[in-house]
Backbone as a ProteinNet text record, in pm:
[ID]
protein_1_A
[PRIMARY]
MNETISYLKGEFVPESKCVLPIYDLGIVLGAAVTDFLRTFHTEPYRIQDHVQRFYRSCKYAHIEPPVCIEESISISKTLIEHNSKIHPDHEIGLVYYMTAGENAVYAGGAGLNNAPTPTYVQHTFPMQFHLWRNIFLHGAQCVTPTPRHWPPQCLSSKIKNRNRLHMWIGEQEILQNNPDAMALYLDIHGNITETCGSNFVIYQDGKVISPQRANILWGISLTVLTEILSDMNIQFEERDLQLYDVINANEAWIPTTPYCLGPVTSINGTAIGDGKPGPMWRQILDHWSRIVDKDIYAETAQATP
[TERTIARY]
-2593.5	-2566.2	-2440.3	-2452.5	-2340.5	-2265.2	-2306.3	-2238.7	-2150.6	-2037.1	-1954.1	-2029.9	-1998	-2066.5	-1969.5	-2027.5	-1953.4	-2020.6	-1953.4	-2009.7	-2036.2	-2160.1	-2199.1	-2290.7	-2240.4	-2321.9	-2394.6	-2320.2	-2374.7	-2436.6	-2434.1	-2497.5	-2406	-2420.2	-2357	-2453.1	-2403.6	-2488.9	-2420.9	-2497.1	-2433.7	-2344.7	-2235.6	-2141.2	-2209.5	-2305.6	-2374.8	-2458.1	-2487.9	-2567.8	-2481	-2350.6	-2260.6	-2229.3	-2315.7	-2303.2	-2322.2	-2266.7	-2281.2	-2370.1	-2451	-2531.5	-2442.1	-2489.9	-2409.3	-2379.9	-2455.5	-2431.6	-2350.1	-2288.5	-2195.8	-2073.2	-2026.2	-1916	-1784.2	-1776.8	-1660.6	-1655.7	-1772.8	-1781.6	-1780.6	-1859.5	-1874	-1743.8	-1677.2	-1558.5	-1431.2	-1443.6	-1328.2	-1291.9	-1389.6	-1366.8	-1373.6	-1262.9	-1263	-1121.9	-1113	-985.6	-1001.8	-889.9	-895.2	-777.7	-782.4	-668.9	-693.2	-590	-598.6	-506.3	-556.8	-473.9	-498.5	-411.4	-427.6	-419.7	-458	-448.2	-328.2	-282.5	-193.7	-262	-285	-360.2	-496.3	-557.3	-688.5	-694.5	-579.1	-575	-526.7	-597.2	-557.4	-418.6	-334.4	-195.4	-180.8	-124.4	-97.2	-224.5	-335.4	-463	-466.6	-405.3	-402.6	-333.4	-221.4	-148.1	-231.7	-297.6	-376.8	-496.4	-568.2	-687.9	-651.3	-544.7	-502	-461	-391.2	-356.8	-482.5	-578.4	-705.2	-776.1	-777.6	-845	-768	-636.4	-559.5	-589.9	-605.6	-642.2	-779.4	-873.8	-1007.2	-1001	-923.2	-915	-858.9	-753.1	-692.6	-793.3	-876.7	-973.4	-1103.4	-1110.6	-1231.2	-1352.5	-1326.9	-1433.3	-1437.4	-1546.9	-1558.7	-1613.3	-1532.2	-1581.5	-1701.6	-1803.1	-1923.3	-1906.1	-1795.6	-1769.6	-1625.7	-1595.7	-1461	-1367.5	-1239.4	-1139.4	-1166.9	-1201.7	-1225.5	-1341.8	-1446.9	-1560.9	-1523	-1440.8	-1394.8	-1320	-1234.8	-1159.7	-1253.6	-1354.8	-1452.4	-1527.5	-1565.3	-1632.1	-1542.5	-1414.4	-1318.6	-1308.8	-1299.7	-1284.7	-1410.1	-1526.7	-1650.8	-1653	-1612.6	-1609	-1511.2	-1393.3	-1291.3	-1336	-1392.2	-1438.2	-1543.5	-1640.5	-1747.3	-1693.9	-1622.1	-1584.7	-1472.7	-1391.6	-1288.4	-1350.8	-1471.1	-1541.5	-1594.5	-1623.8	-1669.2	-1551	-1431.9	-1309.8	-1207.3	-1230.1	-1150	-1002.8	-969.8	-832.3	-755.7	-807.2	-746.2	-719.7	-613.4	-599.9	-696.2	-727.6	-827.6	-762.3	-801.3	-767.5	-887.5	-865.4	-975.9	-951.2	-1051.6	-1042.5	-1128.8	-1070	-1144.2	-1167.7	-1287.9	-1322.4	-1419.2	-1385.7	-1471.3	-1484.2	-1607.8	-1631	-1692.4	-1698.5	-1756.7	-1907.6	-1969.2	-2113	-2187.9	-2319.7	-2405.3	-2453.2	-2463	-2515.1	-2598.1	-2728.2	-2818.4	-2806.9	-2753.3	-2739.1	-2604.9	-2603.1	-2477.6	-2397.9	-2459.1	-2385.3	-2318.5	-2383.5	-2326	-2257.7	-2227.5	-2175.5	-2048.6	-1963.6	-1835.5	-1849.5	-1957.7	-1966.1	-2070.4	-2144.2	-2250.3	-2192.7	-2246	-2199.8	-2289.5	-2270.3	-2349.6	-2257.3	-2313.1	-2232.2	-2298.3	-2280.8	-2340.8	-2279.5	-2354	-2304	-2205.7	-2084.8	-1987.2	-2037.3	-1996.7	-2027.3	-1909.2	-1932.3	-1825.6	-1847.2	-1743.8	-1748.2	-1627.8	-1650.3	-1544	-1585	-1493.5	-1524.1	-1398.4	-1415.2	-1303.1	-1300.5	-1190.2	-1178.4	-1071.4	-1080	-975.4	-848.7	-734.1	-608	-570	-526.4	-489	-337.8	-260.7	-115.6	-51.7	-118.4	-61.2	-42.1	-114.7	-101.5	37.4	106.8	238.8	350.1	317.1	414.8	536.1	513.5	623.8	720.2	667.5	754.4	853.4	806.3	895.8	996.4	953	1041.2	1142.4	1099.1	1184.1	1207.4	1130.1	1146.2	1056.2	1019.3	936.8	1021.7	959.6	1024.4	962	1031	975.9	1008.9	912.8	927.4	871.8	939	892.6	809	678.2	592.4	601.6	536.9	538.5	469.8	348	283	367	375.1	451.1	359	420.6	345.8	293.1	176.2	119.9	223.8	250.5	338.5	269.8	342.9	280.1	226.5	271.8	217.3	71.9	31.4	-105.3	-195	-142.2	-217.9	-119.1	-137.5	-41.2	-18.6	107.5	142.6	118.2	90.7	75.4	-59.1	-156.8	-287.9	-302.6	-377.7	-406	-542.8	-543.8	-667.8	-697.7	-812.2	-855	-836.5	-762.8	-736.9	-613	-630	-515.4	-526.7	-592.4	-606.1	-470.3	-379.1	-246.1	-175.1	-200.1	-139.2	-203.6	-332.9	-401.9	-348	-333.4	-282.6	-139.2	-57.8	80.1	90.6	6.3	9.5	-31.4	-135.7	-179.2	-70.2	2.5	111.1	218.7	264.2	374.8	329.1	202.9	155	140.6	130	123.9	252.4	364.2	493.1	542.1	498.3	543.4	430.9	357.6	243.4	281.8	412	457.4	518.5	519	587.1	503.6	573.6	511.7	554.2	457.3	488	549.8	661.8	728.8	735.2	671.7	650	761.6	800.4	894	815.9	878.8	815.2	850.5	804.3	823.4	969.7	1054.9	1197.6	1279.3	1211.1	1281.2	1325.4	1280.5	1314	1218.3	1267.6	1186	1084.2	958.5	859.3	811.8	707.8	647.7	572.2	523.1	434.9	291	197.6	55.8	18.8	90.1	50.3	161.5	276.1	387.1	485.3	565.7	681.2	796.2	905.5	1020.7	1147	1237.3	1365.4	1475.7	1599.6	1715.6	1806.7	1887.6	1990.3	2123.9	2209.1	2336.6	2440.9	2555.7	2668.9	2629.9	2548.7	2515.2	2406.2	2336.5	2227	2108.9	1991.6	1867.8	1831.2	1794.7	1763.3	1622.5	1543.6	1406.9	1394.3	1305.3	1270.9	1222.7	1236.5	1197.2	1046.4	1006.1	866.3	772	822.2	735.1	682.9	747.6	716.3	641.1	611	548.9	444.6	357.3	271.4	356.7	379.4	464.9	387.2	424.9	348.9	371.3	271.6	286.1	393.1	397.7	501.6	639.7	648.8	777.7	818.7	723.1	751.9	804.6	737.9	783.9	924.7	951.3	1084.3	1189.1	1161.7	1259.1	1281.2	1177.1	1191.6	1279.7	1259.7	1341.1	1486.4	1507.3	1644.1	1714.1	1640.2	1697.4	1738.8	1651.5	1683.4	1808.5	1828.5	1940.4	2063.5	2053.8	2165.1	2205.8	2104.8	2126.3	2079.2	2162.1	2131.4	2018.1	1932	1821.9	1833.8	1812.1	1830.8	1719.7	1678.2	1584.4	1657.4	1642.9	1697.9	1639.9	1660.2	1616.3	1693.1	1619.3	1677.9	1646.7	1746.5	1724.4	1745.6	1712.3	1730.1	1874.2	1969.5	2110.4	2134.2	2074.7	2093.5	2033.7	1916.6	1849.7	1928.5	1973	2048.1	2175.4	2236.9	2362.9	2347.5	2224.5	2201.3	2237.2	2265.9	2286.4	2154.2	2050.2	1917	1813.9	1690.7	1578.8	1457.2	1372.1	1257.7	1132.9	1018.7	890.5	817.5	818.1	738.7	590.3	505.3	363.7	282.6	158.9	75.8	51.9	14.9	-23.3	85.5	208.2	314.8	437.1	421.4	519.4	640.2	718.1	838.2	870.7	870.1	902.1	1033	1103.9	1227.8	1199.8	1282	1277.3	1408.1	1400.8	1522	1559.2	1474.4	1512.8	1439.1	1498.7	1437.5	1455.3	1345.2	1347.1	1432.4	1425.9	1495	1637.7	1693.4	1829.6	1827.9	1909.3	1913	1963.1	1904	1952.2	2031.6	2155.8	2241.7	2265.1	2245.8	2264	2134.3	2030.3	1903.6	1818.9	1853.4	1778.1	1739.4	1633.4	1601.4	1723.1	1754.1	1880.4	1878.7	1995.4	2005.3	1961.5	1985.4	1943.6	1791.3	1728.1	1581.2	1529.1	1586.8	1537.3	1564.7	1678.6	1707.2	1603.1	1568.4	1470.9	1332.3	1296.2	1166.4	1157	1264.1	1263.4	1250.6	1313	1298.6	1153.2	1092.6	950.4	863.4	896.8	820.7	821.7	936.7	943.8	855.2	841.8	757.7	611.3	565.8	423.3	396.9	501.3	489.2	427.4	478.7	430.8	538.6	554.9	653.7	598.7	634.7	581.9	629.2	754.2	805	721.4	701.1	625	480.8	424.1	285.2	261.7	360.7	346.4	414.7	538.4	615.5	554.1	483.9	424.4	273.3	220.3	74.7	25.4	-94.4	-159.8	-298.4	-354.2	-488.7	-593.7
4508.2	4650.9	4688	4788.8	4830.6	4949	4992.8	5103.5	5047.6	5111.9	5070.6	5091	5009.3	5017.1	5062	5115	5155.1	5093.3	5105.4	5058.3	5180.7	5194.2	5309	5264.3	5278.1	5252.9	5118.7	5013.9	4879.2	4826.5	4903.3	4860	4884.1	4796.9	4821.7	4905.9	5019.7	5113.6	5154.5	5197.6	5252.8	5370.9	5386.4	5493.4	5629.6	5653.7	5782.6	5809.2	5705.3	5719.9	5723.6	5717.9	5717.4	5862	5920.4	6061	6074.2	6182.9	6211	6331.8	6332.8	6451.9	6565.7	6687.4	6803.9	6809	6735.9	6738.6	6619	6546.2	6442.1	6508.8	6451.8	6512.5	6510.2	6425.8	6431.9	6561.9	6621.2	6749.9	6864.6	6851.3	6959.8	6986.5	6879.8	6894.5	6838.7	6776.6	6706.1	6584.6	6531.3	6415.8	6288.8	6258.7	6145.9	6091.1	5959.5	5893.3	5817.9	5781.1	5724.2	5629.8	5556.8	5479.5	5450.7	5397.8	5377.8	5264.8	5176.7	5070.9	5062.3	4988.4	4963.4	4814.2	4774.6	4634.9	4614.1	4490.4	4441.5	4319.2	4323.9	4216.7	4199.4	4310.4	4320.4	4251.1	4222.1	4168.7	4278.2	4301.1	4408.3	4383.2	4484.4	4471.9	4516.6	4428.6	4454.3	4499.2	4431.4	4475.1	4463.5	4360.7	4346.8	4466.2	4508.4	4621.9	4749.2	4772.8	4895	4896.3	4786.3	4783	4789.8	4723	4730.5	4872	4941.6	5081.8	5167.2	5140.9	5213.2	5196.5	5075.9	5050.6	5112.6	5118.1	5187.8	5337.7	5393.8	5534.5	5559.6	5469.1	5481.4	5481.7	5391.2	5381.2	5508.8	5561.9	5686.4	5800.7	5803.3	5911.2	5889	5782.4	5750.2	5728.9	5662.9	5624.7	5473.1	5415.2	5270	5212	5136.6	5078.6	4987.1	4995	4913.5	4767	4733.4	4595.5	4561.1	4432.1	4388	4396.8	4378	4386.3	4284.2	4162.1	4056.7	4093.6	4152.8	4192.4	4308.8	4399.9	4510	4457.5	4358.6	4300.1	4230.6	4162.7	4097.6	4199.6	4312.5	4419.8	4469.3	4489.2	4538.8	4444.2	4316.2	4218.7	4212.6	4231.6	4235.1	4354.6	4470.6	4590.8	4574.2	4524.4	4509.4	4408.3	4298.1	4196	4253.3	4327.5	4383.5	4495.6	4590.3	4711.2	4687.7	4585.4	4554.5	4501.7	4448.3	4404.8	4524.7	4634.3	4756	4824.5	4811.1	4870.5	4757.9	4671.6	4549.1	4572.8	4689.3	4713.2	4801.4	4814.9	4903.6	4830.8	4875.1	4840.9	4930.1	4887.3	4956.3	5020.3	5144.8	5208	5202.2	5169.8	5156.6	5246.1	5328.3	5423.3	5376.1	5379.7	5359.5	5496.3	5517.4	5647.7	5624.7	5673.9	5657.8	5792.1	5837.4	5961.4	5927.9	6029.4	6010.5	5993.8	6011.9	5991.6	6119.8	6112.6	6225.2	6297.7	6429.7	6510.7	6623	6615.6	6712	6850.1	6858.3	6988.4	7046.7	7106.1	7148.5	7242.2	7346.7	7452.7	7403.5	7310.1	7263.3	7130.3	7090	6955.3	6924.8	7025.4	6998	6973.2	7022.2	7012.9	6917.3	6852.9	6763.9	6633.8	6589.7	6465.1	6351	6307.8	6196.3	6099.1	5990.6	5888.6	5851	5932.8	5900.2	5774.4	5709.7	5590.8	5631.8	5578	5616.3	5589.3	5672.8	5656.2	5586.7	5467.4	5388.4	5383.4	5426.3	5428.2	5353.7	5274	5224.2	5254	5308	5330.5	5309.1	5288	5257.1	5352.2	5348	5420.5	5351.7	5361.8	5304	5388.5	5323.9	5395.5	5462.5	5586.7	5665.5	5691.8	5595.7	5603.4	5712.6	5757.9	5864.9	5993.5	6007.6	6127.3	6139.4	6025.5	6024.7	5990.9	5987.1	5949.5	6041.9	6170.9	6266.5	6247.5	6199.4	6173.3	6062.4	5956.6	5846	5886.9	5970.7	6007.5	6115.4	6211.1	6326.8	6350.8	6287	6306.1	6415.2	6401.3	6501.6	6622.8	6740.4	6865.2	6906.1	6882.3	6913.4	7056.3	7120.3	7256.6	7259.3	7327.4	7337.9	7464.5	7452.4	7570.1	7633.1	7747	7818	7740.5	7684.3	7611.9	7493.7	7475.3	7364.8	7246.6	7129.4	7007.2	7009.6	6945.2	6936	6877.6	6943.1	6881.8	6759.7	6651.3	6532.8	6559.1	6667.8	6703.7	6752	6795.4	6842.4	6732.4	6657.5	6550.3	6443.7	6322.1	6216.2	6198.5	6191.7	6167.1	6022.4	5936.7	5793.6	5760	5852	5822	5889.3	5824	5879.7	5945.6	6077.2	6151.1	6247.6	6311.5	6405.8	6552	6577	6713.9	6766.2	6808.5	6842.4	6981.9	7071.9	7206.9	7273.1	7247.7	7307.9	7259	7133	7080	7139.3	7158.4	7221.4	7362.6	7438.8	7575.5	7574.2	7482.8	7473.7	7440.8	7349.1	7311.9	7428.2	7502.3	7615.9	7722.2	7738.2	7836.5	7804.4	7678.7	7646.2	7634.6	7593.2	7576.5	7709.4	7819.8	7951	7981.2	7927.2	7953.6	7840.2	7716.5	7601	7498.1	7492.6	7400.5	7254.2	7222.7	7084	7045.5	7137.6	7113.4	7025.2	6961	6880.4	6937.6	6965.1	7024.1	6919.8	6955.1	6872.6	6955.5	6906.3	6988.9	6973.1	7087	7089.9	7090.9	7042.6	7056.3	7193.1	7219.8	7352.9	7380.8	7277.3	7294.5	7297.2	7287.1	7289.8	7154.5	7047.3	6912.3	6867.8	6786.5	6727.7	6631.8	6634	6536.1	6451.9	6497.1	6418	6508.7	6452	6523.7	6494.4	6546.3	6521	6375.4	6307.4	6171.3	6069.3	6103.7	6008.8	6038.8	5938.4	5959.6	6014	6045	6101.5	6044.7	5993.3	5939.8	5985.9	5979.7	6008.7	5886.5	5878.8	5776	5847.1	5814.7	5883.4	5788.5	5781.9	5701.4	5556.1	5500.1	5358.8	5322.9	5421.7	5391	5482.6	5435.7	5511.6	5570.6	5697.8	5768.3	5826	5801.5	5851	5945.8	6044.3	6119.5	6024.4	6065.2	5979.3	5955.6	5834.8	5794.3	5870.4	5929.6	6008.4	6132.8	6172	6297.2	6279.1	6152.8	6125.3	6014.9	6006	5889.1	5779.7	5673	5565.3	5485.1	5501.6	5442.5	5293.5	5226	5084.5	5067.3	5160.3	5153.4	5175.9	5257.8	5275.9	5146.7	5074.8	4944.7	4847.9	4843.7	4755.9	4794.4	4924.6	4970.1	4916.7	4921.9	4871.1	4721.5	4648.2	4504.8	4478.1	4556.7	4541.1	4577.2	4684.6	4724.5	4614.4	4549.4	4438.5	4324.9	4294.5	4189.8	4225.1	4355.8	4400.3	4437.4	4412.8	4443.4	4591.2	4676.9	4821.4	4872.9	4949.9	4999.1	5101.3	5094.2	5189.4	5257.4	5388.5	5466	5568.9	5595	5702.8	5811.9	5935.7	6049.8	6178.5	6287.9	6417.2	6452.6	6499.6	6543.4	6690.3	6766.5	6905.4	6922.8	7041.3	7068.7	7044.3	7074.7	7051.8	6905.7	6814.4	6671.6	6631.6	6686.1	6651.7	6704.7	6829.4	6890.2	6811.2	6755.4	6684.7	6533	6484.8	6341.3	6294.9	6166	6107	6095.4	6051.9	6038.4	6067.4	6095.1	6109.1	6042.8	5982.9	5905.6	5935	5907.4	5920.9	5786.4	5711.2	5588.5	5624.3	5561.5	5596	5480.5	5469	5355.9	5349.5	5458.2	5443.9	5387.6	5440.7	5396.9	5344.4	5315.6	5245.2	5329.8	5376.2	5453.1	5544.6	5675.2	5771.7	5843	5886.8	5961.6	6110.7	6175.6	6320.9	6375.7	6473.6	6520.9	6664.5	6734.5	6867.9	6904.4	6994.8	7047.1	7197.9	7269	7416.3	7469.3	7398.7	7441.8	7393.9	7330.3	7278.6	7130.6	7091.5	6952.2	6861.2	6743.4	6636.9	6539.6	6511.6	6429.6	6498.8	6425.7	6486.4	6543.5	6548.3	6605.9	6513.4	6383.9	6284.7	6168.8	6094.3	5974.8	5884.1	5841.6	5774.2	5623.5	5562.5	5418.9	5333.1	5376.8	5296.2	5292.9	5404.5	5405.8	5299.3	5291.8	5196.5	5053.3	5028.2	4893.4	4848.9	4938.7	4904.7	4886.3	4972.2	4959.4	4827.5	4786.3	4658.7	4541.5	4553.9	4451	4443.1	4557	4564.6	4500.4	4523.8	4466.4	4314.7	4257.6	4111.7	4059.6	4134.6	4093.4	4085.4	4184.5	4191.2	4131.4	4081.3	4018.6	4114.5	4237.2	4336.2	4441.6	4491.2	4593.8	4728.6	4770	4893.6	5014.5	5009.2	5122	5140.2	5034.1	5043.9	5084.8	5036	5065.9	5217	5290.5	5435.4	5511.8	5476.7	5552.8	5543.5	5435.4	5417.5	5437.9	5489	5504.7	5619.1	5601.4	5705.9	5732.4	5850.4	5882.4	5788.6
13101	13117.8	13039.6	12947.9	12865.9	12924.6	13041.9	13109.1	13220.2	13241.7	13354.7	13484.4	13582.1	13710.4	13818.5	13924.5	14043.2	14164.4	14277.3	14404.8	14490.7	14537.7	14619.3	14732.4	14854.3	14974.4	14969	14936.7	14943.8	14816.5	14708.6	14584.4	14465.1	14364.6	14235.9	14153.5	14105.7	14033.6	13903.9	13803.1	13683.1	13721.7	13651.6	13684.9	13689	13599.8	13595	13719.7	13796.5	13918.7	14044.1	14027.7	14143.6	14181.6	14263.6	14302.1	14452.8	14507.9	14650.5	14670.7	14777.2	14807.9	14855.4	14842.9	14879.2	15028.4	15109.4	15253.3	15302.1	15209.6	15253	15316.2	15425.1	15498.2	15420.2	15317.9	15230.9	15153.6	15127.8	15059.1	15159.3	15266.3	15364.2	15438.4	15483.2	15566.2	15502.6	15387.9	15332.4	15415.8	15489.2	15576.5	15492.6	15425.2	15333.2	15317.9	15302.5	15272.8	15141.5	15083.7	14949.6	14927.1	14817.8	14769.3	14622.4	14556.4	14412.8	14370.5	14286.1	14228.5	14079.2	14011.9	13870.1	13844.7	13724.6	13684.5	13592.6	13588	13483.2	13422.9	13292.6	13225.8	13293.2	13330.2	13396.3	13532.7	13591.9	13727.3	13822.1	13934.4	14026	14084.6	14078.6	14122	14267.2	14350.2	14492.5	14565.9	14535.7	14591.4	14743.9	14798.6	14944.8	15008.1	14952.3	15006.5	15002.8	14889.6	14876.2	14970.5	14977.6	15061.2	15209.2	15248.4	15388.2	15425.4	15335.9	15364.6	15372.6	15284.8	15286.1	15419.9	15471.3	15599.3	15716	15707.7	15811.2	15808.6	15687.8	15676.6	15738.5	15711.4	15769.9	15922.9	15979.5	16125.8	16185	16122.6	16171.9	16164.9	16060.5	16040.1	16117	16197.1	16275.4	16184.7	16072	15979.1	15975.8	16017.8	16028.8	15898.8	15822.6	15697.5	15722.3	15637.6	15657.7	15617.1	15549.7	15510.1	15545.5	15552.4	15588.3	15467.1	15491.4	15385.3	15275.1	15315	15215.1	15123.2	15181.2	15098.5	15006.9	15056.4	14971.6	14850	14871.5	14761	14662.5	14714.7	14628.1	14543.2	14602.7	14529	14416.3	14449.1	14349	14230.6	14258.4	14150.7	14064.2	14125.3	14047.9	13954.6	14005.8	13922.5	13806.5	13836.7	13732	13626.9	13671.6	13576.8	13482.6	13536.7	13453.2	13363.9	13424.2	13351.1	13250	13271.9	13172.2	13043.6	13051.5	12931.2	12852.5	12924.1	12856.9	12788	12847.8	12791.6	12770.7	12673.3	12661.1	12625.6	12570.9	12528	12626	12747.3	12845	12976.1	13044	13183.7	13263	13383.7	13464.8	13586.9	13616.2	13742.5	13834.8	13960.7	14055.9	14176.7	14209	14319.3	14435.8	14555.1	14680	14742.2	14792	14849.9	14964.7	15081.4	15199.2	15269.9	15288	15362.2	15498.2	15582.8	15716.2	15712	15596.6	15583.1	15552.7	15565.2	15530	15655.4	15646.5	15756.3	15696.7	15716.6	15655.5	15719.7	15840.9	15908	15865.8	15749.4	15687.2	15776.5	15825.6	15895	16021.7	16092	16217.4	16207.4	16084.7	16065.1	16141.3	16162.2	16226.6	16375.2	16435	16579.8	16633.5	16544.8	16592.2	16646.3	16756.1	16818.1	16773	16651.1	16599.7	16526.9	16479.4	16413.9	16281	16177.5	16048.6	15989.3	15902	15834.1	15725.2	15726.4	15624.2	15482.6	15390.8	15249.8	15183.7	15129.9	15069.2	14918.7	14845.4	14699.9	14643.6	14541.1	14454.7	14311	14234.1	14093.1	14010.3	13881.9	13793.2	13674.7	13603.5	13476.9	13393.3	13260	13174.6	13183.9	13202.8	13216.7	13084.4	13092.9	12975.1	12978.8	12933.3	12949.6	12865	12760.8	12679.6	12759.6	12869.2	12952.5	13013.9	13028.9	13091.7	12991.9	12865.7	12762.6	12765.9	12780.1	12776.4	12893.7	13007.7	13122.2	13088.3	13024.5	12989.1	12881.8	12788.8	12678	12717	12798.8	12827.7	12977.2	13060.9	13204.4	13259.6	13386.2	13453.7	13490.4	13481.4	13523.6	13656.8	13764.7	13896.3	13937.3	14000.4	14051.3	14192.5	14282.9	14421.4	14437.7	14462.5	14475.2	14614.7	14629.8	14757.7	14870.4	14850.4	14960.4	15006.8	15137.3	15194.9	15224.5	15231	15259.1	15402.4	15422.4	15557.2	15653.4	15765.7	15865.5	15927.3	15950.5	16010.8	16150.3	16214.4	16344.8	16333.4	16212.9	16190.7	16133.7	16039.7	15975	15931.9	15978.3	15950.4	15800.6	15762.8	15623.4	15582.5	15679	15650.4	15587.5	15595.1	15538.8	15402.5	15315.8	15183.4	15193.3	15188.4	15213.2	15099.6	15107.7	15004.6	15046.6	15152.8	15196.5	15124.1	14999.6	14915.8	14855.2	14924.1	14871.1	14854.2	14948.7	14935.8	14810.3	14773.2	14652.1	14526.8	14531.3	14418.5	14395.7	14505.5	14493.5	14440.4	14492.7	14447.4	14299.9	14252.5	14111.6	14023	14064	13982.6	13975.7	14085	14088.6	13985.5	13982.9	13892	13747.9	13726.5	13589.6	13517.4	13591.9	13527.5	13451.5	13499.7	13436.7	13348	13380.4	13303.4	13297.7	13188.6	13180	13183.8	13170.2	13172.8	13307.8	13402.4	13529.7	13622.9	13715.6	13819.9	13955.4	14041.4	14171.4	14264.5	14324.6	14424.3	14552	14657.9	14776.8	14879.2	14936.3	15047.5	15178	15286.4	15416.4	15475.1	15595.1	15654.1	15686.3	15681.9	15707.1	15577.8	15461.9	15334.4	15283.9	15347.3	15301.3	15191	15098.8	14993.3	15055	15005	15050.3	14930.1	14859.4	14752.5	14656.7	14548.4	14457.1	14497	14419.7	14449.7	14427.8	14336.9	14303.3	14304	14362.9	14360.6	14472.7	14504.1	14590.2	14505.7	14572.1	14503.2	14565.4	14483.5	14531.8	14439.2	14489.5	14405.3	14402.1	14296.4	14283.3	14280.2	14376.7	14390.2	14446.1	14379.8	14427.6	14455	14366.7	14375.8	14473.8	14532.2	14623.5	14597.9	14637.9	14621.8	14757.4	14756.8	14880.8	14872.3	14976.9	14986.9	15104.9	15096	15216.4	15326.1	15448.7	15559.1	15559.6	15596.3	15583.1	15675.2	15782.1	15869.8	15799.1	15690	15622	15491.7	15453.8	15324.6	15338.8	15239.9	15225.6	15162	15236	15186.1	15082.7	14956	14848.3	14831.6	14775.8	14743.2	14636.2	14541.4	14437.9	14497.4	14601.9	14669.2	14738.6	14794.6	14854.1	14748.6	14632.2	14524.2	14481	14472.9	14436.3	14533.7	14662.4	14760.1	14741.7	14704.4	14681.3	14559.2	14453.9	14333.6	14362	14436.9	14472.4	14551	14639.7	14715.6	14621.8	14523.6	14425.9	14345.8	14322.1	14240.3	14323.1	14454.3	14545.8	14542.2	14535.2	14539.5	14675.5	14739.6	14873.8	14869.3	14971.5	14985.6	15121.2	15122.1	15245.1	15259.5	15381.7	15412.1	15489.9	15443.4	15517.3	15460.5	15531.5	15480.7	15354.1	15255.1	15129.1	15107.7	15064.3	15027.4	14876.4	14826.5	14684.1	14640.4	14724.9	14694.1	14656.1	14732.8	14706.5	14572.5	14542	14416.8	14297.4	14306	14196.3	14165.8	14270.2	14253.3	14240.2	14226.8	14211.4	14070.4	14056.9	13924.7	13849.2	13921.6	13864.3	13973.7	13933	14027.1	13965.4	14050.1	14001.2	14083.5	14022.3	14091.4	14087	14197.7	14205.8	14220.1	14139.9	14138.6	14081.6	14120.4	14078.1	13927.4	13858.7	13717.3	13627.1	13635.1	13544.2	13618.9	13745.3	13828.3	13866.9	13769.9	13802.1	13685.2	13713	13608.7	13638.1	13534.7	13554.2	13573.8	13654.7	13672.5	13618.1	13528.5	13460.3	13495	13571.9	13615.8	13743.2	13819.7	13941.6	13941.1	13942.2	13938.3	13822.4	13709.2	13589.3	13575.9	13678.3	13674.7	13639.2	13543.2	13498.6	13609.9	13618.1	13706.6	13619.4	13659.3	13574.9	13442.3	13331.7	13200.1	13143.9	13228.2	13184.6	13100	13099.3	13023.6	13115.4	13080.8	13160.6	13171.2	13294.7	13318.7	13296.1	13279.7	13253.8	13372.4	13496	13610.4	13621.2	13591	13588.5	13493.9	13374.7	13276.3	13320.2	13384.4	13433.7	13535.9	13626	13729.1	13667.1	13572.4	13507.3	13431.4	13366.3	13294.5	13392.6	13509.3	13613.3	13658	13676.6	13715.2	13607.6	13482.6	13371.5	13376.4	13412.7	13422.3	13535.3	13641.3	13753.7	13711.7	13635.7	13598.5	13460.4	13395.1	13263.8	13161.7	13163.1	13066.9	13048.4	12926.3	12897.2	12942.5	13064.1	13121.1	13040.6	12994.1	12915.6	12788.8	12715.1	12589.7	12616.7	12726.5	12760.5	12765.9	12819.7	12835	12722.5	12690.5	12591.6	12452.4	12423.5	12290.2	12290.7	12401.1	12412.7	12324.1	12272.5	12192.4	12250	12229.1	12279.9	12224.4
[MASK]
+++++++++++++++++++++++++++++++++++++++++++++++++++++++++++++++++++++++++++++++++++++++++++++++++++++++++++++++++++++++++++++++++++++++++++++++++++++++++++++++++++++++++++++++++++++++++++++++++++++++++++++++++++++++++++++++++++++++++++++++++++++++++++++++++++++++++++++++++++++++++++++++++++++++++++++++++

């Protein structure tokens, strides 16, 4: 088979056949959880961490995975092994997606007392690092949109889910004024939380500060960052952050799966530090590169379409 394959409801299928019916509850109700990992040298990075978080999200959402964690990992490795041969010069991104299942009674789907079989999907794509090249070269420009982040009292921030309409609206709002901007969401009290696809931290006075974990999805890349900081004897702290703290930080970063750690050089149009990617960011990224035996900076900064 010369086409990439995906995993759908117990079978490996050609990617073109990996589709959901319109009455799947992931579409009808947004009842779906997800996760995402990438490869280094075509080997899945921190796969245990990602899959375990995925299964915790499923449990919280009352979606029972049809296979165990070990089988999920085996499925992932099969997909990566096959699909990396189709895209031999690329690293692979792998998405986990689990919905509550199918319900043919569309209109009453939210109130029916039944137990549909969950829909389990895994699919991959070749990583396109050129999409983030400008972040490495010039830094991300973060803007805080009007929509606020989901309060954890309504939906736990600890799960990675597909209920992101507020983030979609926020992104469209800021992109009307700045097509290069990245939305950074505040909570209902005005505290910094996260972007649509990354965590957010600042570096100030020799320590790294993150929003408190009750208010954010605690990323695997954020975990790796804390491990690197420990190796480098740099203090890490969790506390509420406001725009004032970000504006006055030495540096700001976005830990994320695709490119590990990106620099942020402005917030709402105000420069952070000297308005350029900072030296501590690069030191940490180089440390990360040694861990994965790959030049992460070059992978993104020198990427071409």
